[in-house]
matplotlib code that plots the C-alpha trace (Angstrom):
import matplotlib.pyplot as plt

x = [68.0, 71.0, 72.5, 71.4, 73.6, 76.5, 76.3, 76.4, 79.3, 81.2, 80.5, 81.6, 84.8, 85.4, 84.6, 86.9, 89.9, 89.6, 89.3, 92.5, 94.4, 93.4, 94.8, 98.0, 98.2, 98.2, 100.5, 98.4, 99.8, 99.1, 100.9, 101.2, 102.7, 99.8, 97.2, 95.8, 95.9, 97.7, 98.9, 102.3, 104.5, 107.1, 110.5, 111.8, 115.6, 117.9, 121.6, 124.4, 126.3, 124.0, 124.3, 125.1, 124.2, 120.9, 120.9, 117.6, 118.1, 121.6, 120.4, 121.4, 118.1, 119.6, 121.2, 119.9, 117.7, 115.1, 111.3, 111.0, 107.7, 107.8, 105.3, 104.8, 107.8, 110.9, 113.8, 117.6, 118.6, 122.2, 123.4, 127.0, 129.2, 132.9, 135.3, 132.4, 131.2, 128.1, 124.7, 122.2, 118.8, 116.1, 112.6, 109.2, 107.1, 103.4, 100.8, 99.8, 102.6, 105.6, 108.9, 111.5, 115.4, 117.8, 121.3, 124.2, 127.8, 131.0, 134.5, 136.9, 139.9, 138.8, 141.3, 143.1, 144.0, 145.5, 143.3, 145.5, 149.4, 149.2, 150.4, 147.4, 147.3, 143.5, 140.4, 136.7, 133.8, 130.9, 128.3, 126.3, 127.6, 130.4, 132.7, 135.7, 137.7, 141.5, 144.4, 147.9, 150.4, 153.9, 156.2, 155.7, 154.3, 153.1, 150.9, 149.9, 146.5, 142.8, 141.3, 137.5, 137.8, 134.8, 134.5, 132.0, 134.5, 137.4, 141.2, 139.9, 136.7, 136.0, 136.2, 139.0, 138.1, 140.5, 139.8, 141.9, 139.7, 142.6, 146.5, 147.8, 150.0, 146.9, 146.2, 147.8, 148.4, 149.6, 152.4, 149.7, 147.5, 147.8, 145.7, 145.7, 143.8, 141.3, 137.4, 134.9, 131.2, 129.4, 126.4, 123.1, 123.6, 127.2, 128.5, 130.5, 132.1, 133.7, 137.2, 138.3, 142.0, 143.3, 143.2, 140.9, 137.9, 137.2, 134.2, 135.3, 133.4, 133.6, 132.8, 136.0, 139.4, 139.6, 142.1, 140.9, 139.9, 136.8, 137.7, 134.5, 136.2, 133.8, 130.5, 131.3, 128.8, 126.1, 126.5, 127.0, 123.5, 121.7, 123.0, 122.0, 118.7, 118.1, 119.4, 116.9, 114.3, 115.4, 115.3, 111.7, 110.7, 111.8, 110.1, 107.0, 106.9, 106.8, 103.4, 102.0, 102.3, 106.1, 106.7, 105.1, 107.3, 110.6, 110.3, 110.0, 111.7, 114.1, 117.7, 118.3, 121.7, 120.9, 118.7, 119.0, 120.2, 116.6, 115.1, 113.1, 114.9, 115.8, 119.2, 118.4, 119.0, 116.2, 115.7, 113.5, 112.2, 108.8, 106.9, 107.1, 103.4, 102.3, 101.8, 100.5, 97.5, 97.1, 100.9, 102.0, 102.4, 105.5, 107.9, 111.6, 111.0, 113.9, 112.6, 111.9, 112.3, 109.5, 110.0, 112.7, 115.5, 117.1, 120.1, 120.0, 120.6, 117.8, 116.8, 113.4, 112.0, 108.8, 107.9, 107.3, 106.9, 109.5, 112.3, 115.7, 118.0, 121.6, 123.5, 126.0, 129.1, 131.9, 131.9, 129.7, 128.7, 126.4, 129.2, 131.0, 128.1, 127.7, 124.8, 125.8, 124.4, 121.8, 120.0, 120.1, 123.3, 125.6, 129.5, 131.6, 135.0, 135.0, 138.2, 140.8, 138.6, 135.8, 132.6, 129.0, 125.9, 122.4, 120.3, 118.3, 121.6, 122.1, 125.0, 127.9, 130.8, 134.2, 134.7, 138.4, 141.1, 144.0, 145.7, 144.0, 144.6, 142.9, 139.9, 138.9, 136.7, 134.0, 131.8, 131.3, 127.9, 128.7, 129.4, 133.0, 134.9, 137.8, 140.4, 143.4, 146.2, 150.3, 151.7, 155.1, 156.2, 159.8, 159.4, 156.2, 155.9, 151.9, 149.2, 146.8, 143.3, 143.1, 140.0, 138.7, 136.8, 134.2, 131.7]
y = [53.3, 51.5, 51.1, 55.0, 55.8, 53.9, 55.5, 58.8, 57.8, 56.4, 59.7, 61.8, 59.8, 60.2, 63.9, 64.3, 62.3, 64.5, 67.7, 66.6, 65.5, 69.0, 70.7, 68.6, 69.6, 73.2, 73.3, 72.9, 71.0, 70.3, 72.5, 70.2, 73.1, 75.6, 72.6, 74.1, 73.2, 76.0, 76.9, 76.4, 77.3, 75.4, 76.5, 74.4, 74.6, 73.4, 74.5, 74.0, 72.1, 69.8, 68.4, 71.9, 72.3, 74.3, 76.6, 78.4, 80.9, 79.4, 76.0, 72.9, 71.6, 69.4, 69.5, 70.5, 69.5, 69.6, 71.0, 72.4, 72.9, 75.9, 77.9, 81.7, 84.1, 85.6, 83.3, 83.9, 81.2, 80.4, 77.6, 76.3, 73.9, 73.2, 74.6, 77.0, 80.4, 80.6, 81.9, 84.2, 85.5, 86.6, 85.7, 86.2, 82.8, 83.1, 80.2, 78.2, 79.3, 77.7, 79.8, 78.4, 79.1, 78.2, 79.0, 79.1, 78.6, 79.1, 77.5, 79.2, 78.0, 77.9, 76.2, 78.0, 76.6, 78.0, 78.3, 79.9, 80.4, 83.5, 86.8, 88.7, 92.5, 92.8, 90.6, 91.7, 89.3, 89.1, 90.8, 87.9, 85.0, 82.3, 83.8, 86.3, 88.2, 87.9, 90.0, 88.3, 91.1, 89.8, 90.3, 86.8, 87.0, 83.5, 84.1, 87.7, 88.3, 88.3, 85.2, 83.9, 81.7, 79.9, 79.4, 76.7, 74.3, 72.9, 71.7, 68.1, 68.6, 67.6, 71.4, 73.3, 76.4, 78.9, 80.1, 82.4, 85.3, 86.9, 87.3, 90.8, 90.8, 90.3, 94.2, 96.3, 98.8, 96.5, 98.9, 101.0, 98.5, 98.5, 95.7, 97.2, 100.4, 98.6, 99.5, 96.7, 96.8, 93.5, 92.7, 91.9, 88.1, 88.2, 86.6, 89.9, 92.9, 96.2, 96.3, 100.1, 100.9, 104.3, 105.3, 102.5, 100.3, 96.8, 94.4, 90.9, 87.5, 86.0, 82.3, 81.6, 83.1, 86.2, 86.2, 89.8, 92.2, 94.6, 98.0, 100.0, 103.2, 105.4, 103.5, 102.3, 104.8, 104.0, 100.4, 100.5, 102.5, 100.0, 97.2, 99.5, 99.8, 96.1, 95.2, 98.0, 96.1, 92.9, 94.2, 95.7, 92.0, 90.8, 93.5, 92.6, 89.4, 91.3, 92.7, 95.4, 98.1, 97.4, 97.0, 100.4, 102.1, 100.3, 101.4, 105.0, 105.3, 102.6, 102.8, 98.9, 97.6, 93.9, 91.0, 88.0, 84.9, 83.4, 86.8, 87.1, 90.1, 93.6, 95.3, 98.9, 102.7, 105.0, 107.7, 110.0, 109.8, 108.0, 105.5, 101.9, 100.7, 97.4, 94.9, 91.9, 92.7, 91.9, 91.3, 87.4, 86.2, 84.0, 85.8, 87.3, 89.3, 91.6, 95.2, 96.4, 100.1, 101.4, 104.8, 105.3, 108.1, 109.3, 107.3, 104.8, 101.2, 98.6, 95.1, 94.1, 90.6, 90.1, 86.5, 88.4, 91.9, 92.8, 95.7, 96.2, 98.9, 97.6, 99.1, 98.1, 97.7, 100.4, 102.4, 100.4, 101.1, 99.2, 97.8, 96.2, 94.1, 90.7, 88.3, 84.8, 82.0, 81.2, 84.5, 84.9, 86.6, 89.2, 89.1, 92.2, 93.6, 94.5, 96.7, 94.3, 91.0, 89.7, 89.0, 87.8, 89.2, 88.0, 89.9, 91.4, 92.9, 90.5, 87.8, 89.5, 87.0, 87.3, 84.2, 85.3, 87.5, 86.5, 88.6, 89.6, 92.3, 95.0, 94.7, 91.7, 88.7, 86.8, 83.9, 80.5, 78.9, 76.4, 79.0, 79.2, 82.5, 83.6, 86.3, 87.6, 87.3, 86.6, 84.2, 84.5, 87.9, 87.4, 85.1, 86.0, 89.6, 89.4, 87.7, 84.9, 83.5, 81.2, 79.5, 80.1, 76.9, 78.0, 75.5]
z = [143.1, 144.3, 140.5, 140.2, 143.3, 142.1, 138.5, 140.4, 142.5, 139.3, 137.5, 140.2, 140.8, 137.3, 137.1, 140.1, 138.5, 135.4, 137.3, 138.8, 135.8, 134.2, 137.0, 137.3, 133.5, 134.0, 136.8, 140.1, 142.9, 146.6, 149.0, 152.1, 154.2, 153.6, 153.2, 149.9, 146.0, 144.5, 141.0, 140.0, 136.7, 134.9, 133.9, 131.0, 130.9, 128.0, 127.3, 124.9, 125.9, 127.7, 131.1, 132.7, 136.5, 137.0, 140.3, 141.4, 144.0, 144.7, 145.1, 142.9, 141.1, 138.7, 135.2, 131.7, 130.0, 132.9, 133.6, 137.1, 138.5, 140.9, 142.7, 141.5, 142.5, 141.8, 140.7, 140.1, 137.5, 136.8, 134.6, 134.9, 133.6, 134.1, 131.5, 130.1, 131.0, 133.2, 132.1, 134.4, 134.5, 136.9, 136.0, 137.6, 137.4, 137.3, 137.8, 134.9, 132.6, 131.2, 130.7, 128.3, 129.2, 126.7, 127.8, 125.4, 127.2, 125.8, 126.5, 128.7, 127.0, 123.1, 120.5, 117.9, 114.6, 111.5, 108.0, 105.6, 104.9, 102.6, 104.6, 104.6, 104.4, 104.1, 105.2, 104.4, 105.2, 102.6, 104.9, 106.7, 104.3, 105.1, 102.8, 103.4, 100.8, 101.2, 100.2, 99.8, 99.0, 99.8, 96.8, 95.7, 91.9, 92.2, 95.4, 95.7, 94.5, 95.8, 97.2, 98.1, 101.6, 102.6, 106.3, 106.1, 104.4, 106.0, 104.3, 104.3, 102.7, 99.1, 97.7, 98.9, 101.3, 99.7, 95.8, 93.8, 92.4, 90.6, 90.8, 91.4, 88.3, 86.2, 86.6, 84.0, 86.6, 89.4, 90.5, 91.3, 93.2, 96.8, 98.2, 101.7, 100.6, 98.5, 98.9, 97.8, 97.0, 96.8, 94.2, 96.0, 95.2, 96.1, 92.8, 91.7, 93.4, 92.4, 93.7, 94.1, 94.0, 94.4, 90.4, 89.0, 89.6, 88.6, 88.4, 89.4, 89.2, 93.1, 91.7, 89.0, 88.5, 86.7, 83.8, 82.4, 84.9, 83.6, 84.1, 85.2, 86.6, 84.7, 85.5, 89.0, 90.8, 88.4, 89.1, 92.8, 92.7, 91.0, 93.7, 96.3, 95.0, 94.5, 98.2, 99.3, 97.6, 98.9, 102.5, 102.0, 101.1, 104.5, 106.3, 104.8, 106.5, 110.1, 111.5, 109.6, 111.9, 112.3, 108.5, 107.8, 110.5, 109.6, 105.9, 107.4, 110.6, 110.9, 109.2, 108.8, 109.9, 109.3, 110.0, 112.2, 110.1, 110.7, 109.8, 112.8, 114.6, 113.0, 114.1, 113.3, 114.4, 114.9, 112.3, 114.5, 117.9, 118.4, 120.4, 118.8, 118.8, 119.9, 117.0, 119.1, 121.5, 124.0, 124.3, 124.8, 128.2, 129.1, 127.0, 127.5, 130.7, 130.1, 130.2, 126.6, 125.2, 123.0, 123.3, 120.7, 120.6, 117.5, 116.2, 119.5, 118.4, 118.7, 118.2, 117.7, 117.7, 115.7, 117.3, 120.6, 119.6, 121.9, 121.2, 123.2, 123.3, 122.3, 125.3, 127.9, 125.1, 124.7, 121.6, 119.7, 116.2, 114.0, 111.8, 114.6, 115.5, 113.9, 114.3, 116.1, 113.7, 116.4, 115.7, 119.6, 120.2, 118.9, 118.7, 118.8, 119.8, 123.2, 123.8, 123.1, 123.1, 121.3, 123.2, 122.8, 124.5, 124.3, 121.6, 124.7, 126.5, 129.1, 129.6, 128.1, 128.2, 126.6, 124.3, 123.1, 124.6, 122.5, 119.7, 116.5, 114.0, 111.7, 114.0, 111.8, 112.9, 111.6, 112.6, 110.9, 110.3, 113.0, 115.6, 115.8, 115.0, 112.8, 113.2, 111.6, 113.5, 113.4, 116.2, 115.1, 113.9, 113.7, 111.2, 109.2, 108.0, 107.7, 109.7, 108.5, 109.3, 112.4, 113.7, 117.2, 118.4, 120.8, 119.9]

ax = plt.figure().add_subplot(projection="3d")
ax.plot(x, y, z, "-o")
ax.set_aspect("equal")
plt.show()
């Protein structure tokens, strides 16, 4: 009888410890003030750069990266680091849930470095690649031409970032060619492009120097249409990886502007007004808590996140048009021209931040794969007639 009692006590103690461990793992804690065992939630906070101060309801709680166990409730989160922009968000924490916060902070004083010395009349990024087409036109027959600049390469890399596509004096009608008024159409694989001038169009390779431009003036429209069909098929393949309910609607009712670099989000405008159905039932918990919009309005701009099945309207930016929005390489931000500045904003519309307020020309900017920005600017107009590419270091 005594041995049986000891065994029962041991089993009871073991079960008590096991239940306690499970409860602690699920976020339950002892509230000594209320003298109760209550559920808590966890906020996992990270940032780039790291070691940023974390404030919860204006109270310093530590530095990133950090996990905070807190009782259920509404919390104002602010993440700060000297020399960087701050990041804010309001969340509602529930018991037994983990909410992940990953804040991106940008330097208040970005660096500025020259990338080219050509004198550029026009710069065109190749959609969401790391390449830019540059047009130099200074009256110098040895330098005037079309160039390909690869932003992922630096001047000291093994392969030079600047590559000649064609010199201007190669064109038979060179006197009629005005680079500042050129229209470009890219092939789906970005290995070729049609360069349309006022009186003629040429098909050029973007992978090597062109010594004999191929005139496609009379077949241009047919070639462009074939490229557009191929690009449309490529977009459909990406959409097919989205939830079935969204994929079908996207094909019929989305005018797709672009996909995020990781292909988990779609930037689009609605062709008609309709209600976007739920693709994940029941909805996921511990997701982004920013209010979403599922009642879509014609021609309004939205972004859909397939991982969380959430949809946000792109608002709060003045005079935004789809072409002025670029995905940031992390797939969680947009970069855009905000009046005379270049700003970023979270894809859900929060934390708009000015990252560059210096001069830039022709409304041109693009991002590099490591998260910096490239602009076209002229910092010495008295000696230089035309601008060049500069790198804005914000990472």
